[in-house]
ROFI-226711 format. One record per residue (C-alpha): residue in three letters; x, y, z negated. Coordinates in pm, 1 decimal, m for minus. Example, Ala and Ser with C-alpha at 12.3 -4.5 7.8 and 13.67 -1.06 7.14 Angstrom:
! ROFI-226711
residu	X	Y	Z
ALA	1230.0	m450.0	m780.0;
SER	1367.0	m106.0	m714.0;
This chain:
! ROFI-226711
residu	X	Y	Z
UNK	16220.2	9152.0	m10364.1;
UNK	16434.3	9079.5	m10668.9;
UNK	16316.8	9217.4	m10998.4;
UNK	16529.4	9371.5	m11270.3;
UNK	16448.8	9309.0	m11633.2;
UNK	16277.4	9597.2	m11813.0;
UNK	16511.4	9540.3	m12105.0;
UNK	16775.3	9811.1	m12062.4;
UNK	17141.1	9718.5	m12085.1;
UNK	17385.3	9951.7	m12260.3;
UNK	17559.2	10164.5	m11990.2;
UNK	17909.4	10091.9	m12121.0;
UNK	17840.6	9718.6	m12125.1;
UNK	17689.4	9739.3	m11776.8;
UNK	17996.7	9924.8	m11650.5;
UNK	18231.6	9672.1	m11811.7;
UNK	18044.5	9376.1	m11663.6;
UNK	18044.7	9544.8	m11321.7;
UNK	18423.5	9585.8	m11342.9;
UNK	18454.8	9213.3	m11420.2;
UNK	18230.3	9139.1	m11121.9;
UNK	18447.3	9352.9	m10889.2;
UNK	18767.2	9192.3	m11017.4;
UNK	18617.0	8846.4	m10971.7;
UNK	18535.0	8917.5	m10607.8;
UNK	18867.7	9085.8	m10533.7;
UNK	19057.4	8788.8	m10685.1;
UNK	18898.5	8542.0	m10443.9;
UNK	19160.9	8443.1	m10189.3;
UNK	18980.4	8281.5	m9898.1;
UNK	18662.0	8329.5	m9704.2;
UNK	18549.0	7987.5	m9824.5;
UNK	18595.7	8086.5	m10191.0;
UNK	18388.7	8400.6	m10133.7;
UNK	18119.5	8200.6	m9955.3;
UNK	18091.0	7944.5	m10233.7;
UNK	18079.0	8216.7	m10499.8;
UNK	17811.6	8418.2	m10315.3;
UNK	17600.6	8107.5	m10253.2;
UNK	17610.5	8021.8	m10622.7;
UNK	17556.9	8380.0	m10738.0;
UNK	17267.3	8488.5	m10516.8;
UNK	16929.6	8337.0	m10449.5;
UNK	16837.8	8279.1	m10083.4;
UNK	16614.6	8589.3	m10081.5;
UNK	16889.9	8804.4	m10235.6;
UNK	17136.8	8687.5	m9970.5;
UNK	16891.1	8769.5	m9693.5;
UNK	16823.2	9110.9	m9847.5;
UNK	17195.2	9198.6	m9854.8;
UNK	17262.5	9057.6	m9508.7;
UNK	16976.8	9258.2	m9359.6;
UNK	17095.7	9582.0	m9522.6;
UNK	17442.3	9536.1	m9378.5;
UNK	17295.3	9452.0	m9036.8;
UNK	17075.3	9764.1	m9051.4;
UNK	17381.9	9979.9	m9122.9;
UNK	17574.9	9825.7	m8833.6;
UNK	17285.1	9860.1	m8589.7;
UNK	17223.1	10221.3	m8693.8;
UNK	17592.0	10296.9	m8643.1;
UNK	17573.2	10138.7	m8298.4;
UNK	17282.0	10369.2	m8212.6;
UNK	16988.4	10128.2	m8225.2;
UNK	16645.6	10280.6	m8282.3;
UNK	16440.7	10214.3	m8592.9;
UNK	16182.9	10033.5	m8377.4;
UNK	16445.7	9799.0	m8234.1;
UNK	16591.0	9731.3	m8582.0;
UNK	16243.9	9671.8	m8725.5;
UNK	16157.7	9431.0	m8443.9;
UNK	16491.9	9247.7	m8451.9;
UNK	16549.2	9211.9	m8827.4;
UNK	16187.3	9210.6	m8947.7;
UNK	16250.0	9480.3	m9209.8;
UNK	16029.9	9759.6	m9339.3;
UNK	16067.6	10125.2	m9241.3;
UNK	16144.5	10226.8	m9601.1;
UNK	16436.2	9980.6	m9605.0;
UNK	16572.0	10123.2	m9279.1;
UNK	16522.3	10474.4	m9414.5;
UNK	16709.4	10394.9	m9737.3;
UNK	17004.8	10239.2	m9555.4;
UNK	17006.7	10528.0	m9307.5;
UNK	17009.2	10780.1	m9592.1;
UNK	17303.4	10612.3	m9768.4;
UNK	17483.8	10567.6	m9436.9;
UNK	17463.8	10942.3	m9372.8;
UNK	17471.6	11097.5	m9719.9;
UNK	17656.5	10864.0	m9954.8;
UNK	17925.6	11032.2	m10162.4;
UNK	18133.6	10713.9	m10162.0;
UNK	18103.4	10631.2	m9791.8;
UNK	18074.9	10256.5	m9852.5;
UNK	17847.0	10183.9	m9558.9;
UNK	18055.8	10403.3	m9325.3;
UNK	18380.2	10225.2	m9418.4;
UNK	18234.0	9879.1	m9373.1;
UNK	18055.9	9956.2	m9045.9;
UNK	18359.7	10132.1	m8897.2;
UNK	18580.4	9836.3	m8990.7;
UNK	18328.4	9596.8	m8838.1;
UNK	18311.9	9796.6	m8513.6;
UNK	18693.1	9822.5	m8497.1;
UNK	18722.7	9446.0	m8544.3;
UNK	18457.9	9394.0	m8278.4;
UNK	18658.4	9613.3	m8034.9;
UNK	18967.1	9400.4	m8104.4;
UNK	18767.0	9086.7	m8025.9;
UNK	18652.4	9242.9	m7698.0;
UNK	19013.3	9322.9	m7609.3;
UNK	19126.4	8965.4	m7681.1;
UNK	18831.6	8830.2	m7482.2;
UNK	18933.0	9047.1	m7184.3;
UNK	19289.6	8919.2	m7205.3;
UNK	19162.7	8560.8	m7222.6;
UNK	18933.6	8623.8	m6925.2;
UNK	19221.8	8765.2	m6719.9;
UNK	19439.4	8465.6	m6806.3;
UNK	19160.8	8228.2	m6704.7;
UNK	19119.2	8408.8	m6372.3;
UNK	19492.7	8415.2	m6305.3;
UNK	19544.3	8046.6	m6371.6;
UNK	19563.9	7846.9	m6051.0;
UNK	19257.5	7658.4	m5928.5;
UNK	19221.7	7311.2	m6072.6;
UNK	19116.3	6992.6	m5900.4;
UNK	18740.5	6949.4	m5948.6;
UNK	18667.1	6697.9	m6222.0;
UNK	19024.0	6681.2	m6352.3;
UNK	19097.9	6735.2	m6723.9;
UNK	19259.8	7077.9	m6657.9;
UNK	18952.3	7178.9	m6455.0;
UNK	18717.6	7070.1	m6735.2;
UNK	18929.3	7253.4	m6995.1;
UNK	18925.1	7575.5	m6789.7;
UNK	18550.4	7538.0	m6737.2;
UNK	18490.7	7480.0	m7111.8;
UNK	18705.0	7781.5	m7206.2;
UNK	18511.6	7997.6	m6961.4;
UNK	18179.2	7885.1	m7107.5;
UNK	18298.3	7949.2	m7465.1;
UNK	18419.9	8296.2	m7369.4;
UNK	18088.4	8374.7	m7201.9;
UNK	17894.1	8254.5	m7508.9;
UNK	18105.9	8473.5	m7742.6;
UNK	18054.1	8777.6	m7520.6;
UNK	17680.1	8713.5	m7502.5;
UNK	17650.2	8672.1	m7878.6;
UNK	17846.2	8993.7	m7943.1;
UNK	17638.8	9181.9	m7685.9;
UNK	17315.5	9074.4	m7856.2;
UNK	17442.6	9207.7	m8188.3;
């Protein structure tokens, strides 16, 4: 786990620096810019720590048990408990907002996948081995893989 220096920072300075940090992140325009910044800013263990906390919040929101989360993400019970506490009792509702947005986006993806599946089924049969047949087959496999990946998360 990351360690914080014992040397205490002035609260006003800490607040000011945090505001700069928030502005820096909000000014990033693309996903790639955010990715590059995060990769430079955080150590590998810090990234994993943050990713796991977000995943815990999402899995708790989806109704997964602590045992399943522990087994899947390889996290400690105190970490699950802390995320669970903030998910339920946070004054700011940060975890709730992020997890609800994630689940809403996931539902949209499911809807688009269903539309794509219907279109694939409605398209006329293709001659075995032809380029249109191979394209339809590839699209079906990709759709299945996306659905499987989403189901596992």
